[in-house]
N, C-alpha and C positions, 0 to 999 in steps of 0.2 A: 421565367427567368428570378422572378422576384421571389418564386419555392424554392429556386435553389438559391439564391444570398440569404435565405431565411435557413433551412438548412445549413450549410455553411457557417451562417451566424450560430447556430445552435450546441454544431462540430466544438469550433473555438469556447463557446463560453466551458463548454466542458471539459474539454482537455488543455484549457489556458492558464488550468494551475493544476500541477501532477506531482502525486510526492513521487516519492525516489523509492526505487525498491533496488534489497542487500540478502542473497541467499550466504546466505553462514553456513558452518557447520561446525556442531560442537560435536569434540570425542564427549563421550557419557560410557563414566565409570556405573550406572546404573543399567545400564541397557548392553552395556560391553561393544558396543562398537560407536560407529560415530552418524550421526544423526544430521540429515536438515532443515536446515528452516527458512521462511520466506520471509522478511520484516519490511514494512512497505511505510514509509516516513512523509512526517511534511516535509517538503522544502527546504531546506535551509534547517532542515532538525542537528545540523555535526552543530551548532551554536549552542557552546555553553551554556547559554544566558537564557536559556530557557529548558522548561523542560513539557512534556507532556503525560496523558496520560495513558492507557493500553488496552485493547479490548482482544483478547486470544480470537485466534479461531479455528476451529478442529474441521480438520477433511471428517466423511464418509471411510464405511466398511468398501475397502481395494481403494483407496484414493491415496492423496499424498500432499505433501508441505506444496504443493503448487494448486491441489484441485480451485479453494476458494480465489485465487488468485486466477483463471481461467472461466470460474464461475459469475463470479463479480468484477471483470475489469476496472468498476466503477473507485474499485477502493480507492485505487493512490490520489481520483480525484475527492475521495472522501476525507482522508488522510489532510488533503490542504484546507478543505474548507473546516472542518470541525475543528481541525488541530492532534489528530489520535495517530499514537501507533499501535498499527495494526500488526497481529503476528502470531504466523501458521505454520508452526508445527511437524511433522513427519507421525503419527501415532501409529504405522504399522499398518497393514493389512487389515487384521480384525482385532485390534485390541480392548476396541469395550471403553480404556484410557483408565483401566483399575491396572492393580497388581494380583496375577493371577497367585494360586497360592499350589498350582501344580504346574508351573512352563516356568521356568525363572526368565525367560528373556521375555515373557509378559510382564514388565511391571511402568507400565507410562506413569500411574498415578505420583508414582515418585521421582522419575524422571522431569516431569511437569513442574513438579510441586518445590522440591528442592535442590533440584536443576539450572530448567529451562528458564524461571522466572529470575534466580538468583541472576545468571548467564547476562539474559537483556538490559534488565538493572545497571548493570556491571558495564556495560557497554552502547548501551543507549541512554537517551536523555528521556528516562522517564520520570514520572513524580510514580517514586515506589511506598506505595499506602493502596491498601486494602480499598479507602474510598476513590481509588486514584486509578482503581484494573477489576475487566470487566473479561467475562469469561463465555465462549457464544459460536455456534458449532450445528455442522448441517448430519441429520440421518442419526447413524454410530456418534457423532459428534456432538448432537444436540444431549444424547445419554450424558457424552464425556465430560462438556459440559458444566450442568447439572450435578452431575456426581462429585467432583471434582468443585466445585463450589459450596456445595453443600457439606464436605468434610476439611473446608480447606477455608471456613470465608472469615480466619487471617489475610487468607489474603487476594481473595477476593470478592467484592465488596457487590459485582453486582454479575448474574449469569445469564441466562437466555440456550432455547432450544427453537432450533424450525426443522421440522420434521421431523424431533426427535423419537430415535426405541428409549420413551423412558421406561420400559416395563419388558422386559425381551423373555420372560419365563415363558409369556404366550409362543413363540418358536423358538422350542427347546433342539429344533435341527436345524435351525439355518444360521449362514455367518461363522461356523467356527466357535461358537460361543464355548461349543463345547467341552474344546482342546480346553479351551484356558480355565474352565471351571469343572469338568468332569462331566457323565450324565446328570440330565435335571431328574429325574424319578430318585436318583442316590445319592443326587448333594440336592436337593432345597432349600436349606436351609443358609448352603453357598451361595446357591444363585442371590437366594432372597437378600445375602448381604451386600450382594455389587448390586444391584438393580435399583435406578433411582428413586421410582415408586415407593421401595419398601424403607428407602433412606431413608427419603423426606420427613417421615418421624421423626426427625431427631433433627427437624427444623424450630425455631422460633421465630415469629411472626416481626420480620422488617429486621432481622437478621440479615436477610440478601434482598437486593431489590431484583425482582425476577418479570422474564417479559419469557410466552413459547406460543409459538403459532405452527398450524401445521394445516393443511390444504385436507379439504372437504373428502379430496376423495384419494388422499394418502390411505396406504394399510397400514400406516402408523395413527392415521385418527382416533378409533379404540384407546389407543394407550394415553395417549396426549386427554383426553376426555375427562378417561380415569385420573390421570394425573393432575388436573383442573378439578376437579370433582375431589379428589383426596386435598388440597389444598382450600378449599373452602370450607372443607368437615374441621376442619385443624385452623380454619381462620388466621392465616396466612397472605398479607396481602400480594397482589402478586397481576399484571397485564397478559389477560388471554385469550388468540385472535383465533378465529378460522377463517381462512378468504376460499373464493375457489381457485382450485390446483390441487397437484399432485405430490408422487414423489420425484421431483426432475429440476433440475438446471432454471429453468424456466422458473417456476417457483420459487427456488434459492435465491436468485439474483434477485428478486423483487425483492423479496421482507425482507432479507436482511439490511437496505435503507434505514429497514420502518426502527430496528434493533439499534442504529446507529443511532438513532434520531434521540429512541428510547435512553441507553448510553450516555450518551449528551450529556441528556437532562441531569443524570443521576450523575457526572461529574461532576458538573456545575454547583450544581451542593456541597461539594466538601472543599 
């Protein structure tokens, strides 16, 4: 009986405060279609007397705007606990969040930076500045988050990646990347230009607050270690974490909580 009461108590504590979820539809001129976005906000965030920092959460290959809420349902609780708005856009099946030079339907860099961020700031009670805006993601979304933050540090002050494909050049036949960039052997420069590991050379120290994590049994562990070493070589401050785990929702559910604490600390400095 005592164990049952304790379990109920934990359940009550976890869900007593739970943020609100909105699913909004944006008519994107860039993508020439409607896109869905899941927004998780603190309770009573409609009160315009308060404003909140924002964390953008990008999904992985084959996922959609619902993936993060399915993987980590504690995000509603985290929204209330830390007073953060979480924004989960739809990045298509395999966009990798860049603008394709050969397929006009894949323009997710422009969509997120030129349409989504302004839309969220207009329709939600955000603190509309880079020092109150972070972006992270899982797998393909980890690549997208780092890629967008490096190229748009005027929008994002902090960036993260969980199990991110931070260099997809070792995987030239995987995940439809060649459909967006062309064959790797014939277009190496194009591939490098759109890969995080090569973009990082443009970073300056403390231009972004960076956190990267990956499971030691993940097939992306090699490229994450390469990213870590590249940042060390460039003397760019960052947090790098390896933990037990593989490329799975179990790993992402646990590790997003660590990233949220990292972002909260960053927001507190603004």
